[in-house]
DSSP file (Angstrom, degrees, kcal/mol; ACC not computed):
  #  RESIDUE AA STRUCTURE BP1 BP2  ACC     N-H-->O    O-->H-N    N-H-->O    O-->H-N    TCO  KAPPA ALPHA  PHI   PSI    X-CA   Y-CA   Z-CA
    1    1 A X              0   0    0      0, 0.0    22,-0.2     0, 0.0     2,-0.1   0.000 360.0 360.0 360.0 114.9   -2.3   18.8  -17.1
    2    2 A X        -     0   0    0     20,-0.3    20,-2.6    21,-0.2     2,-0.5  -0.397 360.0-138.0 -71.9 144.7   -3.4   15.7  -15.2
    3    3 A X  E     -A   21   0A   0     18,-0.2    68,-1.9    -2,-0.1     2,-0.4  -0.915  25.5-171.4-102.8 124.3   -3.7   15.9  -11.4
    4    4 A X  E     -A   20   0A   0     16,-3.5    16,-3.3    -2,-0.5     2,-0.5  -0.935  19.0-139.8-122.6 136.0   -2.4   12.7   -9.7
    5    5 A X  E     -Ab  19  73A   0     67,-2.1    69,-2.5    -2,-0.4     2,-0.5  -0.832  18.2-160.7 -92.5 130.5   -2.5   11.6   -6.1
    6    6 A X  E     -Ab  18  74A   0     12,-3.2    12,-3.0    -2,-0.5     2,-0.4  -0.961   8.1-174.0-116.0 126.0    0.7   10.0   -4.9
    7    7 A X  E     -Ab  17  75A   0     67,-3.1    69,-2.6    -2,-0.5     2,-0.4  -0.972   3.1-179.0-123.6 132.1    0.5    7.8   -1.8
    8    8 A X  E     -Ab  16  76A   0      8,-2.6     8,-2.9    -2,-0.4     2,-0.9  -0.993  23.2-142.2-134.0 127.4    3.5    6.2   -0.1
    9    9 A X  E     +A   15   0A   0     67,-1.6     6,-0.2    -2,-0.4     3,-0.1  -0.786  23.3 176.1 -86.2 105.8    3.5    4.0    3.0
   10   10 A X  E     -     0   0A   0      4,-1.1     2,-0.3    -2,-0.9    -1,-0.2   0.726  62.4 -22.6 -85.9 -22.4    6.6    5.1    4.9
   11   11 A X  E >  S-A   14   0A   0      3,-1.2     3,-2.0    67,-0.0     2,-0.2  -0.945  98.7 -39.2-167.6-178.0    6.1    2.9    7.9
   12   12 A X  T 3  S-     0   0    0      1,-0.3     3,-0.1    -2,-0.3    -2,-0.0  -0.428 128.8  -7.9 -61.3 124.7    3.5    0.9    9.9
   13   13 A X  T 3  S+     0   0    0     -2,-0.2     2,-0.5     1,-0.2    -1,-0.3   0.738 109.9 117.9  58.0  26.8    0.3    3.0   10.0
   14   14 A X  E <   +A   11   0A   0     -3,-2.0    -3,-1.2     2,-0.0    -4,-1.1  -0.981  37.4 173.4-124.4 119.5    2.2    6.0    8.4
   15   15 A X  E     -A    9   0A   0     -2,-0.5     2,-0.5    -6,-0.2    -6,-0.2  -0.990  19.2-156.6-130.4 131.9    1.0    7.2    5.0
   16   16 A X  E     -A    8   0A   0     -8,-2.9    -8,-2.6    -2,-0.4     2,-0.5  -0.934  14.4-172.1-104.7 125.7    2.2   10.2    3.0
   17   17 A X  E     +A    7   0A   0     -2,-0.5     2,-0.3   -10,-0.2   -10,-0.2  -0.980   6.8 176.1-123.7 124.0   -0.4   11.5    0.5
   18   18 A X  E     -A    6   0A   0    -12,-3.0   -12,-3.2    -2,-0.5     2,-0.5  -0.916  25.7-137.1-126.4 150.7    0.5   14.2   -2.0
   19   19 A X  E     -A    5   0A   0     -2,-0.3     2,-0.4   -14,-0.2   -14,-0.2  -0.937  27.3-173.4-105.9 127.6   -1.3   15.9   -4.9
   20   20 A X  E     -A    4   0A   0    -16,-3.3   -16,-3.5    -2,-0.5     2,-0.6  -0.981  19.2-151.0-129.6 130.2    0.9   16.4   -8.0
   21   21 A X  E     -A    3   0A   0     -2,-0.4     2,-0.2   -18,-0.2   -18,-0.2  -0.890  29.1-177.4 -97.8 121.7    0.1   18.2  -11.2
   22   22 A X        -     0   0    0    -20,-2.6   -20,-0.3    -2,-0.6     9,-0.0  -0.686  29.0 -93.8-118.1 166.9    2.1   16.6  -14.0
   23   23 A X    >   -     0   0    0     -2,-0.2     3,-1.0   -22,-0.2   -21,-0.2  -0.217  49.6 -95.3 -71.5 171.2    2.6   17.2  -17.7
   24   24 A X  T 3  S+     0   0    0      1,-0.3     2,-0.1   -23,-0.1    -1,-0.1   0.870 119.1  35.8 -62.2 -43.2    0.5   15.3  -20.3
   25   25 A X  T 3  S+     0   0    0     42,-0.1     2,-0.4    44,-0.0    -1,-0.3  -0.281  82.3 147.4-108.8  47.5    2.8   12.3  -21.0
   26   26 A X    <   -     0   0    0     -3,-1.0    42,-2.7    42,-0.3     2,-0.2  -0.670  34.7-146.9 -87.4 134.3    4.3   11.8  -17.5
   27   27 A X  B  >  -E   67   0B   0     -2,-0.4     4,-1.8    40,-0.3    40,-0.2  -0.472  27.7-106.9 -92.5 168.6    5.2    8.3  -16.5
   28   28 A X  H  > S+     0   0    0     38,-1.6     4,-2.3    36,-0.3     5,-0.2   0.881 121.0  53.6 -61.5 -39.3    5.0    6.9  -13.0
   29   29 A X  H  > S+     0   0    0     35,-2.1     4,-2.4     1,-0.2    -1,-0.2   0.892 105.7  53.4 -64.0 -39.9    8.8    7.0  -12.7
   30   30 A X  H  > S+     0   0    0     34,-0.3     4,-2.0     2,-0.2    -1,-0.2   0.914 110.1  47.5 -60.4 -43.5    8.9   10.7  -13.7
   31   31 A X  H  X S+     0   0    0     -4,-1.8     4,-1.6     2,-0.2    -2,-0.2   0.916 112.1  49.4 -65.4 -43.3    6.4   11.5  -10.9
   32   32 A X  H  < S+     0   0    0     -4,-2.3    -1,-0.2     1,-0.2    -2,-0.2   0.886 110.6  50.3 -65.0 -38.0    8.4    9.4   -8.3
   33   33 A X  H >< S+     0   0    0     -4,-2.4     3,-0.8     1,-0.2     4,-0.2   0.878 110.4  50.1 -66.4 -36.2   11.6   11.1   -9.3
   34   34 A X  H 3< S+     0   0    0     -4,-2.0    -1,-0.2     1,-0.2     3,-0.2   0.807 117.7  39.7 -70.5 -28.6   10.0   14.6   -8.9
   35   35 A X  T 3X S+     0   0    0     -4,-1.6     4,-1.8     1,-0.2    -1,-0.2   0.060  76.8 117.4-110.4  24.2    8.6   13.7   -5.5
   36   36 A X  H <>>S+     0   0    0     -3,-0.8     5,-2.7     1,-0.2     4,-0.7   0.930  77.9  46.5 -58.7 -48.1   11.6   11.8   -4.0
   37   37 A X  H >45S+     0   0    0     -4,-0.2     3,-1.1    -3,-0.2    -1,-0.2   0.948 113.2  45.7 -63.4 -52.3   12.2   14.3   -1.2
   38   38 A X  H 345S+     0   0    0      1,-0.3    -1,-0.2     2,-0.1    -2,-0.2   0.829 114.7  49.8 -63.2 -28.6    8.6   14.7    0.0
   39   39 A X  H 3<5S-     0   0    0     -4,-1.8    -1,-0.3    -7,-0.2    -2,-0.2   0.587 113.3-119.1 -83.3 -10.2    8.0   10.9   -0.1
   40   40 A X  T <<5 +     0   0    0     -3,-1.1     2,-0.4    -4,-0.7    -3,-0.2   0.788  65.8 139.3  78.4  28.2   11.2   10.3    1.9
   41   41 A X      < -     0   0    0     -5,-2.7    -1,-0.3    -6,-0.2     2,-0.2  -0.848  35.5-161.0-105.8 140.6   12.9    8.2   -0.9
   42   42 A X     >  -     0   0    0     -2,-0.4     4,-2.6     1,-0.0     5,-0.2  -0.560  42.5 -90.0-104.3-179.1   16.5    8.4   -1.9
   43   43 A X  H  > S+     0   0    0      1,-0.2     4,-2.1     2,-0.2     5,-0.1   0.884 126.1  46.8 -62.2 -40.6   17.9    7.2   -5.2
   44   44 A X  H  > S+     0   0    0      2,-0.2     4,-2.1     1,-0.2    -1,-0.2   0.897 112.9  49.1 -70.2 -38.5   18.7    3.7   -4.0
   45   45 A X  H  > S+     0   0    0      2,-0.2     4,-2.3     1,-0.2    -2,-0.2   0.898 111.5  49.9 -65.9 -39.6   15.2    3.3   -2.4
   46   46 A X  H  X S+     0   0    0     -4,-2.6     4,-2.3     2,-0.2    -2,-0.2   0.910 110.2  50.2 -64.4 -42.0   13.6    4.5   -5.5
   47   47 A X  H  X S+     0   0    0     -4,-2.1     4,-2.7    -5,-0.2    -2,-0.2   0.892 110.7  49.9 -63.1 -39.7   15.5    2.1   -7.6
   48   48 A X  H  X S+     0   0    0     -4,-2.1     4,-2.4     2,-0.2    -2,-0.2   0.901 109.7  51.0 -65.9 -40.8   14.5   -0.8   -5.3
   49   49 A X  H  X>S+     0   0    0     -4,-2.3     5,-2.4     2,-0.2     4,-0.5   0.925 114.6  43.3 -61.5 -44.7   10.9    0.2   -5.5
   50   50 A X  H ><5S+     0   0    0     -4,-2.3     3,-0.7     3,-0.2    -2,-0.2   0.919 115.3  47.8 -68.8 -44.5   11.0    0.3   -9.3
   51   51 A X  H 3<5S+     0   0    0     -4,-2.7    -2,-0.2     1,-0.2    -1,-0.2   0.868 113.2  47.6 -66.4 -36.7   13.0   -3.0   -9.6
   52   52 A X  H 3<5S-     0   0    0     -4,-2.4    -1,-0.2    -5,-0.2    -2,-0.2   0.538 109.6-122.4 -82.7  -6.0   10.8   -4.9   -7.2
   53   53 A X  T <<5 +     0   0    0     -3,-0.7    -3,-0.2    -4,-0.5    -4,-0.1   0.879  58.3 150.9  69.5  37.8    7.6   -3.7   -8.9
   54   54 A X      < +     0   0    0     -5,-2.4    23,-3.1    -6,-0.2     2,-0.3  -0.118  40.5  91.9 -97.2  37.9    6.2   -2.1   -5.7
   55   55 A X  E     +C   76   0A   0      7,-0.3     7,-1.7    21,-0.2     2,-0.3  -0.952  47.1 161.2-126.1 151.6    4.2    0.6   -7.4
   56   56 A X  E     -CD  75  61A   0     19,-2.1    19,-3.5    -2,-0.3     2,-0.5  -0.974  36.1-122.0-158.0 168.7    0.6    0.5   -8.5
   57   57 A X  E >  S-CD  74  60A   0      3,-2.3     3,-1.5    -2,-0.3    17,-0.2  -0.986  95.0 -17.0-121.1 119.8   -2.4    2.5   -9.5
   58   58 A X  T 3  S-     0   0    0     15,-1.9    -1,-0.1    -2,-0.5    16,-0.1   0.881 131.4 -48.7  52.4  43.0   -5.5    2.0   -7.4
   59   59 A X  T 3  S+     0   0    0     14,-0.3     2,-0.5     1,-0.2    -1,-0.3   0.444 114.5 111.2  84.4  -0.3   -4.1   -1.2   -6.0
   60   60 A X  E <  S-D   57   0A   0     -3,-1.5    -3,-2.3     1,-0.0    -1,-0.2  -0.930  71.7-115.5-111.4 128.1   -3.1   -2.8   -9.3
   61   61 A X  E     -D   56   0A   0     -2,-0.5     2,-0.3    -5,-0.2    -5,-0.3  -0.277  37.5-176.3 -60.3 142.2    0.7   -3.3  -10.0
   62   62 A X        -     0   0    0     -7,-1.7    -7,-0.3    -9,-0.1     2,-0.1  -0.929  28.9-104.1-134.2 158.3    2.0   -1.2  -13.0
   63   63 A X    >   -     0   0    0     -2,-0.3     3,-1.5     1,-0.1   -35,-0.3  -0.498  35.1-115.4 -76.4 157.4    5.3   -0.9  -14.8
   64   64 A X  T 3  S+     0   0    0      1,-0.3   -35,-2.1   -14,-0.2   -36,-0.3   0.714 112.3  59.6 -67.3 -20.7    7.3    2.2  -14.1
   65   65 A X  T 3  S+     0   0    0    -37,-0.2    -1,-0.3   -38,-0.2     2,-0.2   0.295  74.6 124.7 -93.9  12.0    7.0    3.4  -17.7
   66   66 A X    <   -     0   0    0     -3,-1.5   -38,-1.6     1,-0.1     2,-0.4  -0.530  64.3-123.1 -71.7 134.3    3.2    3.6  -17.6
   67   67 A X  B     -E   27   0B   0     -2,-0.2   -40,-0.3   -40,-0.2     2,-0.2  -0.643  26.1-136.3 -79.2 130.1    1.8    7.0  -18.6
   68   68 A X        -     0   0    0    -42,-2.7   -42,-0.3    -2,-0.4     2,-0.2  -0.614  18.6-161.3 -90.5 148.3   -0.4    8.4  -15.8
   69   69 A X    >   -     0   0    0     -2,-0.2     3,-1.9     1,-0.1   -44,-0.0  -0.732  37.9 -62.1-122.4 171.2   -3.8   10.1  -16.5
   70   70 A X  T 3  S+     0   0    0      1,-0.3   -66,-0.2    -2,-0.2    -1,-0.1  -0.251 120.2  18.9 -53.6 132.0   -6.1   12.5  -14.7
   71   71 A X  T 3  S+     0   0    0    -68,-1.9    -1,-0.3     1,-0.3   -67,-0.1   0.403  85.8 144.1  88.2  -2.6   -7.5   10.9  -11.5
   72   72 A X    <   -     0   0    0     -3,-1.9   -67,-2.1   -69,-0.2     2,-0.6  -0.404  41.4-147.8 -68.6 147.2   -4.8    8.2  -11.1
   73   73 A X  E     -b    5   0A   0    -69,-0.2   -15,-1.9    -2,-0.1     2,-0.5  -0.918  12.5-156.7-116.2 100.7   -3.7    7.3   -7.6
   74   74 A X  E     -bC   6  57A   0    -69,-2.5   -67,-3.1    -2,-0.6     2,-0.4  -0.677  12.6-164.5 -81.5 123.8   -0.1    6.3   -7.7
   75   75 A X  E     -bC   7  56A   0    -19,-3.5   -19,-2.1    -2,-0.5     2,-0.5  -0.918  14.2-157.6-117.1 136.6    0.8    4.0   -4.8
   76   76 A X  E     -bC   8  55A   0    -69,-2.6   -67,-1.6    -2,-0.4     2,-0.3  -0.962  20.6-152.5-111.3 121.0    4.2    3.1   -3.5
   77   77 A X        -     0   0    0    -23,-3.1     2,-0.2    -2,-0.5   -23,-0.1  -0.684   7.4-133.5 -99.8 146.1    4.2   -0.1   -1.4
   78   78 A X        -     0   0    0     -2,-0.3     2,-0.1     1,-0.1   -68,-0.1  -0.627  36.4-100.3 -85.8 153.2    6.5   -1.2    1.4
   79   79 A X        -     0   0    0     -2,-0.2     2,-0.3     1,-0.1    -1,-0.1  -0.471  41.8-104.5 -70.5 147.4    7.8   -4.8    1.3
   80   80 A X        -     0   0    0      1,-0.2     3,-0.1    -2,-0.1    -1,-0.1  -0.553  29.6-170.7 -71.8 132.7    6.0   -7.3    3.5
   81   81 A X  S    S+     0   0    0     -2,-0.3     2,-0.4     1,-0.2    -1,-0.2   0.691  74.8  33.3 -95.0 -22.5    8.0   -8.1    6.6
   82   82 A X  S    S-     0   0    0      4,-0.0     2,-0.3     3,-0.0    -1,-0.2  -0.995  89.3-110.4-134.0 139.0    5.7  -10.9    7.8
   83   83 A X     >  -     0   0    0     -2,-0.4     4,-2.3     1,-0.1     3,-0.4  -0.523  27.9-133.9 -64.4 127.8    3.8  -13.4    5.7
   84   84 A X  H  > S+     0   0    0     -2,-0.3     4,-2.2     1,-0.2     5,-0.2   0.831 104.7  54.0 -56.6 -33.9    0.0  -12.4    6.2
   85   85 A X  H  > S+     0   0    0      2,-0.2     4,-2.1     1,-0.2    -1,-0.2   0.905 109.3  47.4 -66.6 -40.4   -0.9  -16.1    6.7
   86   86 A X  H  > S+     0   0    0     -3,-0.4     4,-2.3     2,-0.2    -2,-0.2   0.908 111.7  50.9 -66.8 -41.5    1.7  -16.4    9.5
   87   87 A X  H  X S+     0   0    0     -4,-2.3     4,-2.2     1,-0.2    -2,-0.2   0.895 109.7  50.2 -63.3 -40.3    0.5  -13.2   11.1
   88   88 A X  H  X S+     0   0    0     -4,-2.2     4,-2.3    -5,-0.2    -1,-0.2   0.914 110.5  49.3 -65.3 -42.6   -3.1  -14.3   11.1
   89   89 A X  H  X S+     0   0    0     -4,-2.1     4,-2.3     1,-0.2    -2,-0.2   0.911 110.9  50.2 -62.3 -41.6   -2.2  -17.7   12.7
   90   90 A X  H  X S+     0   0    0     -4,-2.3     4,-2.4     2,-0.2    -2,-0.2   0.901 110.6  49.5 -64.7 -40.3   -0.2  -15.9   15.4
   91   91 A X  H  X S+     0   0    0     -4,-2.2     4,-2.7     2,-0.2     5,-0.3   0.909 110.2  51.2 -62.5 -42.1   -3.1  -13.5   16.1
   92   92 A X  H  X S+     0   0    0     -4,-2.3     4,-2.1     1,-0.2    -2,-0.2   0.905 111.6  46.6 -62.8 -42.5   -5.5  -16.5   16.3
   93   93 A X  H  < S+     0   0    0     -4,-2.3    -1,-0.2     1,-0.2    -2,-0.2   0.907 114.4  48.1 -65.7 -41.5   -3.2  -18.3   18.8
   94   94 A X  H  < S+     0   0    0     -4,-2.4    -2,-0.2     1,-0.2    -1,-0.2   0.891 116.9  41.1 -66.6 -41.1   -2.8  -15.1   20.9
   95   95 A X  H  < S-     0   0    0     -4,-2.7    -1,-0.2    -5,-0.2    -2,-0.2   0.803 109.4-127.8 -79.6 -29.7   -6.5  -14.4   21.0
   96   96 A X    ><  -     0   0    0     -4,-2.1     3,-0.8    -5,-0.3     4,-0.4  -0.015  22.3 -85.2  94.6 155.6   -7.7  -17.9   21.6
   97   97 A X  T 3  S+     0   0    0      1,-0.2     3,-0.4     2,-0.2    -1,-0.1   0.769 121.7  56.6 -70.1 -26.9  -10.2  -20.0   19.7
   98   98 A X  T 3  S+     0   0    0      1,-0.2     7,-0.6    -3,-0.1    -1,-0.2   0.627 110.8  41.4 -82.9 -12.1  -13.2  -18.7   21.7
   99   99 A X  S <  S+     0   0    0     -3,-0.8     2,-0.4     5,-0.2    -1,-0.2   0.367  98.6  81.6-117.2   5.4  -12.7  -15.0   20.9
  100  100 A X  S >  S-     0   0    0     -4,-0.4     3,-1.4    -3,-0.4     4,-0.2  -0.917  90.5 -44.4-122.1 140.2  -11.7  -14.9   17.3
  101  101 A X  G >  S-     0   0    0     -2,-0.4     3,-1.4     1,-0.3    12,-0.2  -0.110 118.7  -2.4  57.4-134.7  -13.6  -15.0   14.0
  102  102 A X  G 3  S+     0   0    0      1,-0.3    11,-0.6    10,-0.1    -1,-0.3   0.715 130.3  61.0 -65.5 -23.3  -16.4  -17.4   13.5
  103  103 A X  G <  S+     0   0    0     -3,-1.4    -1,-0.3     9,-0.2    -2,-0.2   0.522  80.7 105.2 -86.2  -5.9  -15.9  -19.0   16.9
  104  104 A X  S <  S-     0   0    0     -3,-1.4     9,-0.9    -4,-0.2     2,-0.6  -0.480  76.8-119.2 -75.8 144.6  -16.6  -15.8   18.9
  105  105 A X        -     0   0    0     -7,-0.6     7,-0.1     7,-0.2    -1,-0.1  -0.757  26.7-171.2 -82.3 120.2  -19.9  -15.5   20.7
  106  106 A X        +     0   0    0     -2,-0.6     2,-0.3     5,-0.3    -1,-0.2   0.855  67.9  28.5 -84.0 -36.6  -21.6  -12.5   19.2
  107  107 A X  S >  S-     0   0    0      4,-0.2     3,-2.1     0, 0.0     2,-0.2  -0.894  97.4 -90.0-123.1 152.9  -24.5  -12.2   21.6
  108  108 A X  T 3  S+     0   0    0     -2,-0.3     3,-0.1     1,-0.3    -2,-0.0  -0.435 115.6  11.8 -60.1 129.8  -24.8  -13.1   25.3
  109  109 A X  T 3  S+     0   0    0      1,-0.3    -1,-0.3    -2,-0.2     2,-0.1   0.391  98.3 132.4  84.5  -3.4  -26.0  -16.7   25.5
  110  110 A X    <   -     0   0    0     -3,-2.1    -1,-0.3     1,-0.1     2,-0.2  -0.442  60.9-109.6 -81.1 154.8  -25.5  -17.4   21.8
  111  111 A X    >   -     0   0    0     -2,-0.1     3,-1.4     1,-0.1    -5,-0.3  -0.529  41.9 -96.7 -77.1 149.5  -23.7  -20.5   20.4
  112  112 A X  T 3  S+     0   0    0      1,-0.2    -9,-0.2    -2,-0.2    -7,-0.2  -0.450 109.8  29.3 -65.3 137.8  -20.3  -19.9   18.9
  113  113 A X  T 3         0   0    0     -9,-0.9    -1,-0.2   -11,-0.6   -10,-0.1   0.444 360.0 360.0  92.0   1.8  -20.5  -19.6   15.1
  114  114 A X    <         0   0    0     -3,-1.4    -2,-0.1   -10,-0.2    -9,-0.1   0.380 360.0 360.0-122.9 360.0  -24.0  -18.1   15.0
């Protein structure tokens, strides 16, 4: 019986991590259906997760009918609410050019970018 870690991002900076012992030929969908309550998913949310392909194993997207094996980490992803590129640009504007990334002064008296 394989032991599988199931991780679900329920909100910003909120992660639910569960350990689940499954039968030998258990698929990702079977595990998610068994853990709907502890993960905070209802039937419509589970269907949306499966249809949108927001599940993966160790960061790689998988189909819902993939058979899980010992040591797999099944992850349920939230949809992105903001494009990461747009968020990075907004952070850069907010922080200013002199205090962010390559342009920040790392040591007192140092030139920016070194």
